[in-house]
Structures are given as structure tokens and as C-alpha cells.
N, CA, C and O of each residue as an XYZ file, in Angstrom:
364
protein
N     -91.115     25.333     -2.304
C     -89.816     25.881     -3.404
C     -89.166     26.341     -2.930
O     -89.659     27.448     -2.714
N     -88.071     26.293     -2.457
C     -86.514     25.628     -1.897
C     -86.063     27.575     -1.694
O     -85.405     27.707     -2.726
N     -86.059     28.060     -1.462
C     -84.712     29.349     -0.916
C     -83.946     28.745     -2.095
O     -84.049     27.536     -2.307
N     -83.335     29.366     -2.720
C     -81.585     29.193     -3.077
C     -81.139     31.010     -3.355
O     -81.615     31.894     -4.067
N     -79.933     30.934     -2.324
C     -79.549     32.237     -2.298
C     -77.838     31.996     -2.466
O     -77.107     31.241     -1.825
N     -77.535     32.858     -3.484
C     -76.027     32.466     -3.348
C     -74.798     33.532     -2.188
O     -75.356     34.269     -1.376
N     -74.023     33.525     -2.201
C     -72.534     34.133     -1.429
C     -72.776     35.743     -1.642
O     -72.937     36.557     -0.732
N     -72.765     35.997     -2.952
C     -73.211     37.302     -3.149
C     -74.195     38.244     -2.906
O     -74.153     39.326     -2.320
N     -75.348     37.471     -3.617
C     -76.986     38.017     -2.710
C     -77.157     38.314     -1.830
O     -77.939     39.214     -1.523
N     -75.994     37.187     -0.560
C     -76.154     36.835      0.949
C     -75.556     38.666      0.849
O     -75.988     39.793      1.089
N     -74.473     38.083      0.401
C     -73.785     39.356      0.900
C     -74.361     40.842      1.206
O     -74.413     41.360      2.321
N     -75.029     41.756     -0.743
C     -75.476     42.296     -1.059
C     -77.055     42.974     -0.141
O     -77.488     44.104     -0.365
N     -77.649     42.074      0.786
C     -78.166     41.381      1.275
C     -78.288     42.399      2.502
O     -79.205     43.158      2.814
N     -76.695     42.084      3.255
C     -75.780     42.621      4.967
C     -76.145     43.696      4.359
O     -77.360     43.811      4.518
N     -75.675     44.654      3.666
C     -74.893     44.758      3.162
C     -76.382     46.677      3.213
O     -76.363     47.789      3.741
N     -77.184     46.007      2.449
C     -78.881     47.217      2.514
C     -79.208     46.479      3.812
O     -80.425     46.492      3.622
N     -79.074     45.810      5.049
C     -79.265     45.591      6.432
C     -79.035     47.216      7.151
O     -79.772     48.106      7.575
N     -77.444     46.971      6.986
C     -76.493     47.844      7.853
C     -76.827     48.771      7.121
O     -77.243     49.593      7.938
N     -77.008     49.524      5.452
C     -76.867     50.617      5.671
C     -78.155     51.357      5.935
O     -77.980     52.528      6.270
N     -79.640     50.875      5.851
C     -81.204     50.855      6.561
C     -80.799     50.977      8.231
O     -81.032     51.840      9.077
N     -79.930     49.402      8.266
C     -80.639     49.490     10.076
C     -79.407     50.244     10.650
O     -79.598     51.460     10.682
N     -78.532     49.955     10.984
C     -77.044     50.681     11.236
C     -76.716     49.327     11.530
O     -77.495     48.374     11.501
N     -75.285     49.312     11.868
C     -74.323     48.052     12.464
C     -74.884     47.687     14.396
O     -74.854     46.642     15.045
N     -75.162     48.546     14.618
C     -75.586     48.641     15.967
C     -76.190     48.047     16.004
O     -76.196     47.366     17.030
N     -77.405     47.711     14.776
C     -78.599     47.711     15.332
C     -78.917     45.038     14.864
O     -79.507     44.045     15.290
N     -78.009     45.476     13.854
C     -77.771     44.006     13.055
C     -78.315     42.970     14.255
O     -79.518     42.801     14.451
N     -77.207     42.259     15.080
C     -77.118     41.823     15.817
C     -78.949     41.399     16.135
O     -79.657     40.412     15.935
N     -79.190     43.117     16.871
C     -80.765     42.799     17.379
C     -81.337     41.809     16.517
O     -81.517     40.716     17.053
N     -81.750     41.944     15.009
C     -82.404     42.542     14.495
C     -82.070     40.260     14.048
O     -82.965     39.615     13.500
N     -81.086     39.782     14.343
C     -80.308     38.411     14.313
C     -81.136     38.192     15.432
O     -82.052     37.370     15.442
N     -80.827     38.911     16.361
C     -81.249     37.773     17.680
C     -82.721     37.567     17.127
O     -83.073     36.396     16.990
N     -83.772     38.729     16.737
C     -84.827     38.672     16.617
C     -85.607     37.274     15.493
O     -86.582     36.542     15.665
N     -84.576     37.416     14.330
C     -84.576     36.825     13.095
C     -84.843     34.411     13.695
O     -85.284     33.291     13.437
N     -83.848     35.625     14.854
C     -83.195     33.696     14.793
C     -84.284     32.585     16.049
O     -84.365     31.357     16.060
N     -85.158     33.856     17.212
C     -85.752     33.271     17.945
C     -86.959     32.959     17.527
O     -87.491     31.913     17.898
N     -87.605     33.878     16.643
C     -88.628     33.043     15.198
C     -88.353     32.626     14.348
O     -89.021     32.844     13.338
N     -87.348     31.898     14.310
C     -87.387     30.388     13.244
C     -87.235     29.048     14.601
O     -87.524     27.853     14.540
N     -86.811     29.659     15.455
C     -86.741     28.348     16.567
C     -87.693     28.447     17.039
O     -87.785     27.481     17.796
N     -89.269     29.519     17.157
C     -90.032     28.830     17.707
C     -91.156     28.807     16.262
O     -92.331     28.881     16.624
N     -91.047     28.754     15.354
C     -91.453     27.950     13.888
C     -91.319     25.772     14.216
O     -92.014     24.756     14.239
N     -89.656     26.348     14.423
C     -88.972     25.088     14.255
C     -90.029     24.519     15.915
O     -90.762     23.575     15.621
N     -90.116     24.811     16.941
C     -90.561     24.308     18.157
C     -92.603     24.202     17.638
O     -93.547     23.454     17.893
N     -92.429     25.095     17.058
C     -94.847     24.936     16.455
C     -94.691     23.033     15.392
O     -95.227     21.925     15.401
N     -93.833     23.625     14.815
C     -93.763     22.439     14.028
C     -93.999     21.616     14.291
O     -94.973     21.041     13.805
N     -92.919     20.879     15.596
C     -93.019     20.160     16.345
C     -93.621     19.147     17.115
O     -93.671     17.926     17.261
N     -94.358     20.970     17.839
C     -95.645     20.035     18.453
C     -97.464     19.314     17.429
O     -98.377     18.507     17.602
N     -96.973     20.341     16.416
C     -98.409     19.546     15.728
C     -97.925     19.052     15.047
O     -98.142     19.414     13.890
N     -97.023     17.990     15.243
C     -96.237     17.107     15.188
C     -97.019     16.127     16.178
O     -97.777     15.229     15.812
N     -96.819     16.336     17.009
C     -97.438     15.651     18.483
C     -97.966     15.552     18.370
O     -98.201     14.349     18.489
N     -99.448     16.550     17.864
C    -100.594     16.638     18.471
C    -101.452     16.287     17.216
O    -102.628     16.645     17.151
N    -101.019     15.783     16.507
C    -101.969     14.891     15.061
C    -101.726     13.616     15.380
O    -102.615     12.764     15.364
N     -99.480     13.170     15.963
C     -99.653     12.029     16.813
C    -100.911     11.234     17.796
O    -101.787     10.379     17.659
N    -100.352     12.128     18.836
C    -101.058     11.515     19.486
C    -102.944     10.955     18.887
O    -103.678      9.971     18.793
N    -102.873     12.686     18.597
C    -104.378     12.857     17.950
C    -104.948     10.837     16.988
O    -105.979     10.191     16.804
N    -104.191     10.769     16.842
C    -104.373      9.696     15.808
C    -104.737      7.966     16.723
O    -105.557      7.058     16.856
N    -102.928      8.659     17.271
C    -103.320      7.385     18.815
C    -104.563      7.123     19.058
O    -104.825      6.014     18.594
N    -105.347      7.542     19.498
C    -106.344      8.373     20.637
C    -107.121      7.736     20.455
O    -107.523      6.912     21.276
N    -107.990      8.047     18.354
C    -108.707      7.787     18.496
C    -109.091      6.508     17.357
O    -110.109      6.093     16.803
N    -107.196      6.068     17.385
C    -107.741      4.569     17.222
C    -108.014      4.734     14.554
O    -108.637      4.038     13.752
N    -107.329      5.704     14.432
C    -107.500      5.993     13.074
C    -105.426      5.824     12.961
O    -105.017      6.320     11.911
N    -104.588      5.389     13.627
C    -103.301      5.354     13.233
C    -102.603      4.288     11.762
O    -101.906      3.282     11.631
N    -103.585      5.647     10.564
C    -102.690      4.962      9.204
C    -101.262      4.859      8.981
O    -100.731      5.848      8.475
N    -100.665      4.040      9.208
C     -99.409      3.872      8.425
C     -98.843      4.760      7.924
O     -98.096      5.519      8.541
N     -99.203      4.857      6.192
C     -99.261      5.107      5.542
C     -99.385      6.786      5.658
O     -98.419      7.530      5.489
N    -101.190      7.394      6.082
C    -100.884      8.120      6.054
C    -100.309      9.391      7.267
O    -100.404     10.618      7.294
N     -99.546      8.118      8.412
C     -98.670      8.298      9.450
C     -97.222      9.438      8.395
O     -96.766     10.553      8.142
N     -97.152      7.939      8.180
C     -96.302      8.297      7.241
C     -95.908      9.804      6.540
O     -95.244     10.759      6.945
N     -96.601      9.548      5.371
C     -96.853     10.866      4.809
C     -96.407     12.662      5.598
O     -95.733     13.628      5.240
N     -97.198     12.320      6.723
C     -97.357     13.868      6.916
C     -96.530     13.675      7.914
O     -97.059     14.362      8.788
N     -95.421     13.123      8.471
C     -94.181     12.839      9.022
C     -93.197     13.430      8.036
O     -92.456     14.351      8.380
N     -93.171     12.843      6.636
C     -92.332     13.083      5.628
C     -92.403     14.854      5.190
O     -91.428     15.588      5.029
N     -93.706     15.187      5.083
C     -93.963     16.541      4.930
C     -94.134     17.472      5.330
O     -94.454     18.505      4.742
N     -93.820     17.162      7.217
C     -93.143     17.625      7.959
C     -91.846     18.159      8.419
O     -91.410     19.112      9.066
N     -91.296     16.780      7.593
C     -89.540     16.892      8.043
C     -89.025     17.698      6.687
O     -88.022     18.409      6.618
N     -89.844     17.441      5.769
C     -88.990     18.414      4.813
C     -89.072     20.110      4.775
O     -88.463     21.088      4.341
N     -90.022     19.813      5.387
C     -90.595     21.882      6.544
C     -89.413     21.823      6.901
O     -88.462     22.524      6.556
N     -89.483     20.698      7.831
C     -88.288     21.583      9.422
C     -86.715     21.016      8.119
O     -85.716     21.402      8.726
N     -86.454     20.655      7.391
C     -85.445     20.205      6.280
C     -85.084     22.265      5.470
O     -84.317     23.226      5.502
N     -85.806     21.957      5.132
C     -85.925     23.439      4.744
C     -85.602     24.448      5.628
O     -84.647     25.197      5.423
N     -86.634     24.566      7.023
C     -86.759     25.492      7.953
C     -85.262     25.984      8.377
O     -84.966     27.141      8.675
N     -84.240     24.686      8.333
C     -82.849     24.377      8.795
C     -81.697     24.791      8.060
O     -80.583     25.009      8.536
N     -82.063     24.888      6.802
C     -81.243     24.855      5.432
C     -81.475     27.137      5.459
O     -80.527     27.894      5.251
N     -82.588     27.503      5.692
C     -82.424     28.597      6.065
C     -82.013     28.928      6.978
O     -81.045     29.666      6.799
N     -82.324     28.714      8.246
C     -81.804     28.896      9.560
C     -80.169     28.262     10.781
O     -79.817     28.070     11.945
N     -79.737     28.201      9.354
C     -78.357     27.723      9.583
C     -77.534     28.117      9.696
O     -76.641     27.459     10.231
N     -77.286     29.516      9.244
C     -76.023     30.541      9.268
C     -76.148     31.408     10.766
O     -75.315     32.210     11.188
N     -77.393     31.016     11.412
C     -78.078     32.159     11.848
C     -78.210     31.207     13.071
O     -79.339     31.224     13.562
N     -77.031     30.115     13.867
C     -77.673     29.946     14.851
C     -77.268     30.236     15.946
O     -76.409     31.063     15.639
N     -77.248     30.173     16.966
C     -76.813     30.604     18.379
C     -76.213     30.681     19.018
O     -77.081     30.701     19.890
N     -74.344     30.858     20.174
C     -73.845     31.314     20.492
C     -74.690     30.649     22.301
O     -75.541     31.363     22.832
N     -74.241     29.220     23.004
C     -74.405     29.189     24.438
C     -72.858     29.435     24.790
O     -72.494     29.489     25.965
């Protein structure tokens, strides 16, 4: 299930967050959320690497199975990127 949120819903949530936590806490919350999403993406990549390495080492590298797993992981990453798209970190 994908997360579909329209602009008015995002604005409503932002107003509620500002009312509850205050304007000075919003950047801190956004940083924490961004960091959490980055860690989730990194963990997904690590899991993908471990599965691929284990399959190669044990000789059970089934191309179709690997392709299916890769496609599912890519779908999860795309879903995460959809959610984290507006929460990009400035360098």
C-alpha cells in the first residue's frame, strides 16, 4: 500500500505539528525523521547486499529468485523515496 497524501492534508498535518510542538521544534523533528528514513534506506541496501552475497557464496544464485527479491526491494526503496522526497537534507 502506497502512501497518498495531498497538499491540503500535508498542510493540515504541518499546522497540527506546529501547534503541538512549536515552531522552534519543527526543524529538529524534521532532522530526526530524515535521519530515520536514511537509516531505513541504508538498512534496506545492507539486507540486499547480504542476501546477494550469501546466495553467491552458497551457490544457490537463482537468477529469477534474485530478480524477484531485487524488484521487491526496489519497490520498497521507491516507496521510501516517495515519502522522504520533500525531506531532503541540505549540504
